[in-house]
C-alpha positions as CSV (number, residue, x, y, z in Angstrom):
1,M,0.0,0.0,0.0
2,A,1.4,3.3,-1.1
3,G,2.2,5.7,1.7
4,K,0.3,9.0,2.0
5,A,2.1,11.8,0.3
6,S,3.4,14.4,2.7
7,T,1.5,17.7,2.7
8,T,4.2,19.6,4.5
9,T,6.3,22.0,2.4
10,P,10.1,22.2,2.9
11,S,11.1,25.0,5.1
12,T,12.9,27.9,3.5
13,Y,15.0,30.6,5.1
14,S,13.7,34.1,5.5
15,P,15.5,36.9,7.3
16,S,14.1,37.6,10.7
17,P,12.3,41.0,11.0
18,N,13.9,41.3,14.4
19,Q,17.4,40.8,13.1
20,R,19.9,42.8,15.2
21,K,21.3,45.8,13.4
22,R,24.7,47.3,13.8
23,P,24.6,50.2,16.1
24,P,25.5,53.6,14.6
25,L,29.0,55.0,15.1
26,F,27.6,58.2,16.3
27,K,24.2,59.7,17.0
28,D,22.6,62.1,14.5
29,G,23.3,65.7,15.5
30,D,25.9,64.7,18.1
31,L,28.4,67.6,17.8
32,D,30.5,66.2,20.6
33,W,31.1,62.8,18.9
34,V,34.7,61.6,19.4
35,R,36.4,59.3,16.9
36,P,37.2,55.8,18.0
37,D,40.9,56.5,18.4
38,G,40.4,59.9,20.0
39,R,41.6,62.1,17.1
40,G,40.0,65.3,15.9
41,F,38.0,65.2,12.7
42,H,40.9,66.9,10.8
43,Q,43.8,65.1,12.5
44,C,45.8,62.3,10.8
45,R,47.2,59.3,12.6
46,P,50.8,59.3,13.9
47,A,53.1,58.4,10.9
48,F,56.4,56.6,10.7
49,F,58.6,56.2,7.5
50,R,61.9,54.4,7.0
51,T,63.8,53.8,3.8
52,G,66.1,50.8,3.0
53,A,63.7,48.3,4.4
54,V,64.6,45.6,1.8
55,N,68.3,45.1,1.1
56,A,67.7,43.1,-2.1
57,A,65.7,45.9,-3.8
58,A,67.1,49.0,-5.6
59,G,65.0,51.1,-3.2
60,S,62.5,50.4,-0.5
61,A,60.4,52.0,2.2
62,Y,58.3,51.0,5.2
63,A,55.4,53.1,6.5
64,E,53.1,53.0,9.5
65,F,50.0,55.1,9.9
66,G,48.4,53.9,13.1
67,N,47.6,50.3,12.6
68,T,48.1,50.4,8.8
69,K,51.6,49.0,7.9
70,V,53.0,48.9,4.4
71,I,56.3,47.9,2.8
72,V,57.2,48.8,-0.8
73,S,60.1,47.5,-2.9
74,V,61.4,49.0,-6.2
75,F,63.4,47.1,-8.7
76,G,65.0,48.6,-11.8
77,P,65.4,50.3,-14.2
78,R,66.0,47.0,-15.9
79,E,65.5,45.6,-19.4
80,S,61.9,45.6,-20.4
81,K,60.2,42.3,-21.3
82,K,58.7,44.3,-24.2
83,A,62.1,45.1,-25.5
84,M,60.9,44.3,-29.1
85,M,58.7,47.4,-28.9
86,Y,60.9,50.5,-29.0
87,S,59.9,53.2,-26.6
88,D,61.5,56.6,-26.0
89,I,60.3,56.5,-22.4
90,G,60.5,54.0,-19.6
91,R,57.7,51.8,-18.3
92,L,56.3,51.6,-14.8
93,N,54.8,48.4,-13.4
94,C,52.9,48.5,-10.1
95,N,51.6,45.6,-8.0
96,V,49.7,45.9,-4.7
97,S,49.0,42.8,-2.6
98,Y,47.9,42.0,0.9
99,T,49.2,39.4,3.4
100,T,46.7,36.7,4.4
101,F,46.7,38.2,7.9
102,A,46.4,41.8,6.9
103,S,42.7,42.0,8.0
104,A,41.0,40.4,11.0
105,V,38.4,39.0,8.6
106,R,40.0,36.8,6.0
107,G,39.4,38.0,2.5
108,Q,38.1,41.4,3.6
109,V,40.6,43.5,1.6
110,S,40.5,45.8,-1.4
111,D,40.5,44.7,-5.0
112,Q,44.3,44.2,-5.6
113,K,44.0,44.5,-9.4
114,E,42.2,47.8,-9.1
115,S,44.6,49.1,-6.4
116,S,47.6,48.2,-8.6
117,S,46.0,50.2,-11.5
118,M,45.3,53.2,-9.2
119,L,48.9,53.2,-7.8
120,H,50.2,53.3,-11.4
121,K,48.1,56.3,-12.2
122,A,49.0,58.1,-9.0
123,L,52.8,57.7,-9.6
124,E,53.2,57.8,-13.4
125,G,52.8,61.6,-13.6
126,A,55.5,62.2,-11.0
127,I,58.2,60.0,-12.6
128,R,60.5,61.3,-15.3
129,L,60.0,58.3,-17.6
130,E,62.2,59.8,-20.3
131,T,65.3,59.3,-18.1
132,F,65.2,55.5,-18.5
133,P,64.1,54.6,-22.1
134,K,63.4,51.0,-23.1
135,T,63.6,49.9,-19.5
136,T,61.1,49.1,-16.8
137,V,60.7,50.1,-13.1
138,D,58.8,47.6,-11.0
139,V,57.0,48.7,-7.8
140,F,55.8,46.0,-5.4
141,A,53.7,47.2,-2.5
142,L,52.7,44.8,0.3
143,V,50.1,45.7,2.9
144,L,51.2,43.9,6.1
145,E,48.3,45.2,8.2
146,S,45.1,46.8,7.0
147,G,44.0,49.4,9.6
148,G,42.2,51.8,7.3
149,S,43.1,54.3,4.6
150,D,45.4,51.7,3.1
151,F,45.7,53.1,-0.4
152,P,47.0,56.6,0.6
153,V,49.6,55.0,2.8
154,V,50.7,52.7,-0.1
155,I,51.1,55.7,-2.4
156,S,53.1,57.8,0.0
157,C,55.3,54.8,0.8
158,A,55.8,53.9,-2.8
159,S,56.9,57.5,-3.7
160,L,59.5,57.4,-1.0
161,A,60.8,54.0,-2.2
162,L,61.2,55.4,-5.7
163,A,63.2,58.3,-4.4
164,D,65.3,55.8,-2.4
165,A,66.0,53.8,-5.6
166,G,67.3,57.0,-7.3
167,I,64.5,57.2,-9.8
168,M,64.2,60.8,-11.0
169,L,60.9,62.4,-9.9
170,Y,59.3,65.8,-10.4
171,D,58.2,65.6,-6.8
172,L,57.3,63.2,-4.1
173,V,53.7,62.1,-4.1
174,A,51.5,62.5,-1.0
175,A,48.0,61.1,-0.5
176,V,45.2,61.4,1.9
177,S,41.7,60.1,2.2
178,V,38.5,61.8,3.6
179,S,35.4,60.0,4.7
180,C,31.9,61.4,5.0
181,L,30.2,60.1,8.2
182,G,26.8,61.6,8.4
183,P,27.3,65.4,8.9
184,N,31.0,65.0,9.6
185,L,34.0,64.9,7.4
186,V,37.0,63.0,8.8
187,I,40.6,62.8,7.5
188,D,42.6,59.6,7.4
189,P,39.8,57.2,8.5
190,I,40.4,53.9,10.2
191,S,38.7,50.6,9.2
192,E,35.8,51.1,11.6
193,E,35.1,54.5,10.2
194,E,35.4,53.3,6.6
195,S,32.7,50.6,7.3
196,Y,30.2,53.4,8.2
197,Q,31.1,56.0,5.6
198,D,28.5,57.4,3.2
199,G,31.2,58.4,0.8
200,S,35.0,58.7,0.4
201,L,37.5,60.9,-1.4
202,V,41.2,60.0,-2.0
203,I,43.5,62.7,-3.5
204,T,47.1,62.3,-4.5
205,C,49.3,65.2,-5.4
206,M,52.8,66.7,-5.8
207,P,52.8,69.3,-3.1
208,S,55.6,71.6,-4.3
209,R,54.2,71.7,-7.8
210,Y,50.5,72.1,-6.7
211,E,49.5,69.3,-9.1
212,V,47.0,66.6,-8.5
213,T,48.0,63.2,-9.9
214,Q,44.8,61.3,-9.1
215,L,41.4,62.0,-7.5
216,T,39.0,59.2,-6.6
217,I,35.5,59.9,-5.3
218,T,32.9,57.3,-4.2
219,G,29.4,58.0,-2.9
220,E,27.4,61.2,-3.2
221,W,29.1,64.5,-2.7
222,S,27.4,67.9,-3.0
223,S,29.3,71.0,-4.0
224,A,28.8,72.4,-0.5
225,R,30.3,69.3,1.1
226,I,33.4,69.4,-1.1
227,N,33.8,73.1,-0.4
228,E,34.1,72.2,3.3
229,M,37.4,70.5,2.6
230,K,39.1,73.7,1.4
231,P,41.8,74.8,3.7
232,V,40.7,77.4,6.3
233,K,43.3,79.9,7.6
234,T,43.5,80.5,11.3
235,K,43.4,84.0,12.7
236,R,47.2,83.9,13.2
237,E,47.8,82.8,9.6
238,A,45.4,85.4,8.2
239,H,47.2,88.1,10.3
240,K,50.6,87.0,8.9
241,S,49.2,87.1,5.3
242,T,47.8,90.6,5.8
243,K,51.0,91.8,7.3
244,A,53.1,90.4,4.5
245,Y,50.9,92.0,1.9
246,K,51.2,95.4,3.6
247,N,55.0,95.1,3.7
248,F,55.0,94.2,0.0
């Protein structure tokens, strides 16, 4: 005798309406909000740089910005693999990678291919490529620990490593990131702040030449919000400028 067909339907997963949500980093309208590491909104983390970190490389540098730790090695100029194609200028190859222990959550790191391409764009305009024709300079960046704002640290460290290798530059390249957290703009965000950000902006430049080599914006930014990032002179700086103008 055939058994009775079961009338019960297989159970399916559906998210619970009472699922716990991540608490906000700060309360709306809280003007006294303090960043997780105690810094001011416009204050960067303590920075440390050292050149000559890798003996086997032509040039190298190590950088620490808070918990973000990066090491960059530069090799070359050396014969290009594309030697069959004549070029009056040199070539720049960039590679960015992360250690398996860089982040507390395995696999939670930036797109390494995209980061490598962005590093190339940020550095290419600062290097005098015509000084080493038909050859290649390789830049290898390794993020040892990801503590937030990894890409700006990689760029600044790579620029210093190129100078250590004797590569001719128009200027060193500096980089900084800004995160939009509700009504607040914070400089040099850490990982926790980046996970809550509504938008981010990364700018790389050659300071002495007043030239921007790369600008990357994500999220929604109004003109008013971008204008907030313009440098504001203190009363003392404004007084000095006025005094200098009068003397002139």
